[in-house]
VODO-379357 format. One record per residue: residue in one letter; x, y, z of N, C-alpha, C in turn. Coordinates in steps of 0.1 Angstrom, whole numbers, padded with zeros to 4 digits, always signed. Atoms other than C-alpha are relative to their C-alpha. Example, Ala and Ser with C-alpha at 12.3 -4.5 7.8 and 13.67 -1.06 7.14 Angstrom:
2
A+0009-0012+0000+0123-0045+0078+0009+0012+0000 S-0009-0011+0000+0137-0011+0071-0008+0011+0008 
***
This chain:
198
M-0007-0002+0012+1188+1356+1041+0007-0012-0005 S-0007+0013+0004+1209+1324+1042-0010-0010-0005 A+0010+0010+0005+1177+1303+1038-0004+0003-0014 L+0004-0004+0013+1167+1323+1008+0011-0003-0010 K-0011+0003+0009+1201+1319+0993+0001-0015-0003 N-0001+0014+0002+1202+1282+0999-0012-0005-0009 K+0011+0004+0008+1167+1279+0984+0002+0004-0015 S-0002-0004+0014+1177+1299+0953+0011-0009-0007 E-0010+0009+0005+1208+1276+0949-0007-0013-0004 L+0007+0013+0003+1185+1245+0950-0009+0002-0012 L+0008-0003+0012+1161+1261+0925+0008+0001-0012 A-0009-0001+0012+1190+1269+0902+0004-0014-0005 V-0004+0013+0004+1201+1233+0903-0012-0007-0007 L+0011+0006+0007+1166+1221+0894-0003+0006-0013 Q+0002-0007+0013+1162+1247+0867+0010-0004-0011 Q-0010+0005+0010+1194+1235+0851-0003-0014-0005 Q+0004+0014+0004+1179+1200+0850-0014-0001-0005 K+0014+0000+0006+1146+1211+0834-0002-0010-0011 K+0001+0009+0012+1153+1192+0802-0001-0015+0004 P+0001+0014-0004+1160+1158+0818-0013-0003+0008 L+0012+0003-0008+1131+1162+0842-0012+0000-0009 R+0011+0000+0010+1108+1170+0813+0000-0014-0008 Q-0001+0013+0007+1121+1138+0795-0006-0011+0010 A+0005+0010-0010+1114+1118+0827-0015+0000+0001 L+0014-0001+0000+1079+1132+0828-0007-0006-0012 L+0005+0006+0012+1073+1123+0792+0001-0015+0000 F-0001+0015-0001+1086+1088+0798-0012-0005+0009 S+0010+0004-0009+1061+1086+0827-0014+0000-0007 L+0013-0001+0007+1032+1097+0805-0002-0012-0009 V+0001+0011+0009+1040+1071+0779-0001-0013+0007 I+0001+0012-0008+1045+1044+0805-0015-0002+0005 G+0014+0000-0005+1010+1053+0819-0009-0005-0011 L+0008+0004+0012+0995+1049+0784+0002-0014-0003 L-0002+0014+0003+1012+1016+0778-0005-0009+0011 A+0006+0008-0010+0999+1004+0811-0014-0004-0003 L+0013+0004+0005+0965+1003+0794+0000-0011-0009 A-0001+0010+0010+0977+0977+0770-0008-0013+0004 P+0008+0012-0003+0963+0947+0789-0015+0001-0001 S+0014-0003+0000+0929+0963+0792-0005+0000-0015 F+0003+0000+0015+0928+0970+0754+0001-0014-0006 Y-0002+0014+0005+0941+0934+0748-0013-0008+0003 M+0012+0008-0003+0911+0919+0767-0012+0005-0008 L+0012-0005+0008+0886+0942+0750+0001-0005-0014 E-0001+0005+0013+0900+0932+0716-0002-0015-0001 V+0002+0015+0001+0901+0895+0724-0015-0003+0001 Y+0014+0002-0001+0864+0896+0735-0008+0005-0012 E+0008-0006+0011+0853+0918+0706+0003-0007-0013 R-0004+0005+0013+0873+0903+0677+0003-0015+0000 V-0005+0014+0001+0889+0869+0686-0011-0009+0004 V+0011+0010-0004+0859+0853+0704-0010-0001-0011 N+0010+0001+0010+0836+0862+0676+0005-0006-0013 S-0006+0005+0012+0859+0854+0647+0007-0013+0001 R-0008+0012-0003+0878+0826+0664+0013-0001-0009 S-0012-0001+0008+0909+0838+0645+0012-0001+0008 V-0012+0002-0008+0941+0824+0659+0010+0010-0004 M-0010-0010+0004+0962+0848+0638-0003+0014+0007 T+0003-0012-0007+0943+0878+0653+0005+0000+0014 L-0004+0002-0014+0950+0864+0688+0015+0001+0001 L-0015-0001+0000+0987+0860+0680+0005+0014-0002 M-0004-0014+0003+0990+0895+0666-0003+0009+0012 L+0003-0008-0012+0973+0910+0696+0009-0003+0012 T-0010+0004-0011+0995+0890+0720+0013+0006-0003 A-0013-0006+0004+1026+0901+0701+0000+0015+0003 A+0001-0014-0002+1014+0937+0703+0001+0003+0015 V-0001-0002-0014+1010+0934+0741+0014-0002+0005 F-0014+0002-0004+1044+0919+0745+0009+0011-0004 L-0008-0011+0005+1059+0947+0724-0003+0012+0009 A+0004-0012-0009+1040+0973+0746+0008-0002+0014 Y-0007+0003-0013+1055+0956+0778+0015+0002-0002 L-0015-0002+0003+1090+0956+0762+0003+0015+0000 I-0002-0014+0000+1087+0993+0754-0001+0007+0013 M+0002-0006-0013+1074+1001+0788+0012-0003+0010 E-0012+0003-0008+1103+0983+0805+0012+0008-0004 M-0011-0009+0005+1128+1002+0783-0002+0014+0004 L+0003-0014-0004+1111+1035+0791+0002+0001+0015 E-0002-0001-0015+1112+1027+0829+0015+0000+0003 W-0015+0000-0002+1149+1019+0826+0006+0014-0004 A-0004-0013+0005+1154+1052+0806-0003+0011+0010 R+0004-0010-0010+1135+1072+0832+0008-0001+0013 A-0009+0002-0012+1155+1056+0861+0014+0006-0003 R-0014-0005+0003+1187+1064+0843+0000+0016-0001 T+0000-0014+0001+1176+1100+0836-0001+0006+0014 L+0001-0005-0013+1166+1106+0872+0013-0002+0008 F-0013+0002-0006+1199+1091+0883+0010+0011-0004 E-0009-0011+0005+1217+1116+0861-0004+0014+0006 V+0004-0012-0006+1196+1144+0876+0006+0001+0014 G-0006+0001-0013+1207+1133+0911+0015+0002+0000 A-0014-0002+0001+1243+1131+0900+0004+0014-0004 A-0003-0014+0003+1242+1165+0885-0002+0010+0012 A+0002-0008-0012+1228+1180+0917+0011-0002+0009 D-0012+0003-0009+1256+1162+0936+0012+0008-0005 T-0012-0007+0006+1282+1177+0912-0001+0015+0003 V+0001-0015-0002+1268+1213+0916+0001+0004+0014 L+0001-0003-0014+1262+1212+0953+0011-0005+0009 R-0010+0006-0009+1291+1191+0966+0011+0009+0005 A-0011-0009-0004+1317+1219+0967-0005+0009+0012 R+0005-0008-0010+1294+1241+0988-0002-0008+0013 V+0002+0009-0012+1285+1212+1011+0013-0003+0007 F-0013+0002-0005+1321+1204+1015+0006+0012+0008 R-0004-0012-0007+1329+1240+1025-0007+0001+0013 L+0007-0001-0012+1301+1240+1050+0004-0010+0011 V-0005+0011-0010+1312+1207+1066+0013+0004+0006 H-0014-0004-0005+1348+1220+1068-0001+0011+0010 V+0002-0011-0009+1336+1252+1085-0005-0005+0013 C+0006+0005-0013+1315+1233+1110+0010-0009+0007 N-0010+0008-0007+1343+1209+1117+0011+0008+0008 L-0010-0009-0007+1366+1238+1126-0006+0008+0012 A+0006-0007-0011+1340+1254+1149+0000-0009+0013 P+0000+0008-0013+1341+1244+1186-0014-0005+0003 G+0012+0005-0004+1314+1224+1202-0004-0013-0007 P+0005+0013+0006+1293+1193+1191-0001+0002-0015 Q+0000-0001+0015+1294+1185+1154-0014-0004-0006 R+0014+0004+0005+1256+1180+1151-0003+0006-0013 Q+0003-0008+0013+1254+1206+1123+0006-0007-0012 V-0006+0007+0011+1278+1185+1102-0009-0011-0005 N+0008+0011+0004+1255+1155+1103-0013+0005-0006 L+0012-0005+0006+1224+1176+1095+0003+0004-0014 I-0003-0004+0013+1241+1191+1065+0002-0012-0010 L-0002+0011+0008+1253+1158+1052-0012-0008-0003 N+0012+0007+0002+1220+1141+1058-0009+0006-0010 D+0008-0007+0009+1201+1168+1040+0005-0002-0014 F-0006+0001+0013+1225+1166+1011-0002-0014-0006 Y+0002+0014+0005+1223+1128+1008-0015-0003-0003 K+0014+0002+0002+1185+1128+1011-0004+0007-0013 L+0003-0007+0012+1182+1154+0984+0005-0007-0013 R-0005+0007+0012+1205+1136+0960-0006-0014-0002 D+0006+0013+0002+1190+1102+0967-0015+0001-0004 F+0014-0002+0004+1154+1115+0964-0002+0002-0015 L+0001-0004+0014+1160+1129+0929+0001-0013-0009 S-0001+0012+0008+1169+1094+0917-0007-0012+0006 S+0007+0010-0007+1146+1074+0939-0013-0004-0006 P+0013+0004+0005+1114+1054+0931-0011+0010+0004 A+0010-0010-0004+1095+1081+0951-0001+0011-0010 M+0000-0010+0011+1105+1106+0924-0008-0005-0012 S+0008+0006+0011+1092+1082+0897-0015+0000+0003 A+0014+0001-0003+1060+1078+0916-0007+0014-0001 M+0005-0013+0001+1056+1116+0918-0003+0004-0015 L+0002-0003+0014+1060+1118+0880-0011-0008-0006 D+0012+0008+0005+1033+1091+0876-0013+0006+0004 V+0013-0005-0005+1007+1111+0895-0008+0007-0011 P+0009-0006+0010+0995+1132+0865-0007-0010-0008 M+0006+0011+0008+0989+1101+0844-0010-0008+0008 G+0010+0008-0008+0973+1083+0873-0013+0008+0002 L+0012-0008-0001+0948+1112+0878-0008+0000-0014 A+0007+0000+0013+0941+1112+0840-0007-0014-0002 L+0006+0013+0001+0935+1074+0841-0013-0001+0009 I+0012+0000-0008+0911+1078+0870-0012+0008-0006 A+0011-0008+0008+0892+1105+0850-0005-0008-0011 L+0005+0009+0012+0891+1081+0820-0009-0011+0005 I+0008+0011-0006+0877+1053+0842-0013+0006+0005 M+0012-0007-0005+0852+1078+0857-0009+0003-0012 W+0008-0003+0012+0841+1087+0821-0006-0013-0005 I+0005+0013+0005+0837+1050+0812-0012-0004+0009 H+0011+0002-0009+0815+1044+0843+0003+0006+0013 P-0002-0007-0012+0811+1065+0874+0003-0009+0012 V-0003+0009-0012+0810+1035+0898+0014-0005-0001 L-0014+0004+0001+0843+1022+0884+0010+0011+0004 G-0008-0012-0003+0857+1057+0887+0001+0002+0015 V+0001-0002-0014+0846+1060+0923+0009-0011+0007 F-0008+0011-0006+0861+1026+0931+0015+0002-0002 S-0014-0002+0002+0894+1035+0915+0005+0012+0009 L-0004-0011-0009+0895+1068+0934+0001-0004+0014 L-0001+0005-0014+0888+1051+0967+0012-0009+0002 S-0012+0009+0000+0915+1025+0959+0012+0009+0001 A-0012-0008-0001+0940+1053+0953+0001+0007+0014 I+0000-0006-0014+0930+1070+0986+0004-0010+0010 V-0004+0011-0010+0934+1037+1005+0015-0002-0002 Q-0014+0002+0002+0968+1032+0989+0008+0012+0006 A-0007-0012-0006+0978+1068+0999+0000-0001+0015 G+0002+0002-0014+0965+1061+1034+0010-0010+0006 I-0009+0011-0004+0985+1029+1037+0015+0005+0000 A-0014-0005+0001+1017+1047+1025+0002+0010+0011 M-0001-0010-0011+1011+1075+1051+0002-0007+0013 L-0001+0008-0012+1006+1049+1078+0013-0007+0001 N-0013+0006+0000+1037+1031+1068+0011+0010+0003 N-0009-0010-0003+1056+1063+1069+0000+0004+0015 S+0000-0004-0015+1044+1072+1104+0005-0011+0009 Q-0004+0011-0009+1052+1037+1117+0015-0002-0001 T-0014+0002+0002+1087+1037+1102+0009+0012+0003 R-0007-0012-0001+1097+1073+1108+0010+0000+0012 E-0009+0000-0012+1110+1069+1144+0011-0010-0001 P-0012+0010+0001+1130+1036+1138+0010+0005-0010 L-0010-0005+0010+1146+1052+1107+0008+0012+0006 A-0007-0011-0006+1154+1084+1126+0010-0006+0011 E-0009+0006-0010+1169+1062+1154+0012-0006-0007 A-0011+0006+0007+1189+1043+1128+0010+0010-0006 G-0009-0011+0005+1202+1076+1113+0009+0005+0011 M-0008-0004-0012+1213+1087+1148+0011-0009+0003 Q-0010+0010-0002+1231+1055+1153+0011+0000-0010 L-0010-0001+0010+1248+1058+1120+0009+0012+0002 A-0008-0012-0003+1259+1093+1128+0009-0002+0011 A-0008+0002-0011+1272+1082+1161+0012-0009-0004 A-0010+0009+0005+1291+1054+1144+0011+0007-0008 R-0009-0007+0008+1306+1078+1120+0009+0009+0008 R-0008-0008-0009+1317+1101+1148+0010-0008+0007 Y-0009+0009-0007+1332+1072+1166+0012-0004-0009 A-0010+0004+0009+1351+1061+1135+0010+0010-0003 R-0010-0011+0002+1367+1095+1132+0010+0000+0011 
***
């Protein structure tokens, strides 16, 4: 019953943040489209500039690519800011309940391991909502769409792109498995240091 209640509270927090999360997803989609600017730039250079030898066309295309990069950087900043506000909103909604739980656990006899678990979960949730990992999750739909587009252009390029994405995911999973234990140990040492500081 408690688990269901906690889950419903978390879902309620996320539902309250639907609008900013949709904005962040929209930013991610536009960023994904703007990431195609260099490819279109090279296509246009070879199709128009090389044949016409027009310096003005080259300058205009270059200016358009710089503008696309500028807009992309602004959108990435806006997305990061939006996700930070989502994390801050989750912190504001959940902090009172977390504080009460920590207070109850501190009053209970025995080891205070439960306090560390509660605080760690709360910090992880808050930090994840505003982390690059959340941005990467929002980039997944556009990434899959781009792989489908490359597959439509040429199946060999599409398969190569798909294999590259799988290799990247494998490297990320390997990195996670290699760093999980040291990070857990560091977390335990931090918790011990906090207990000692009390």
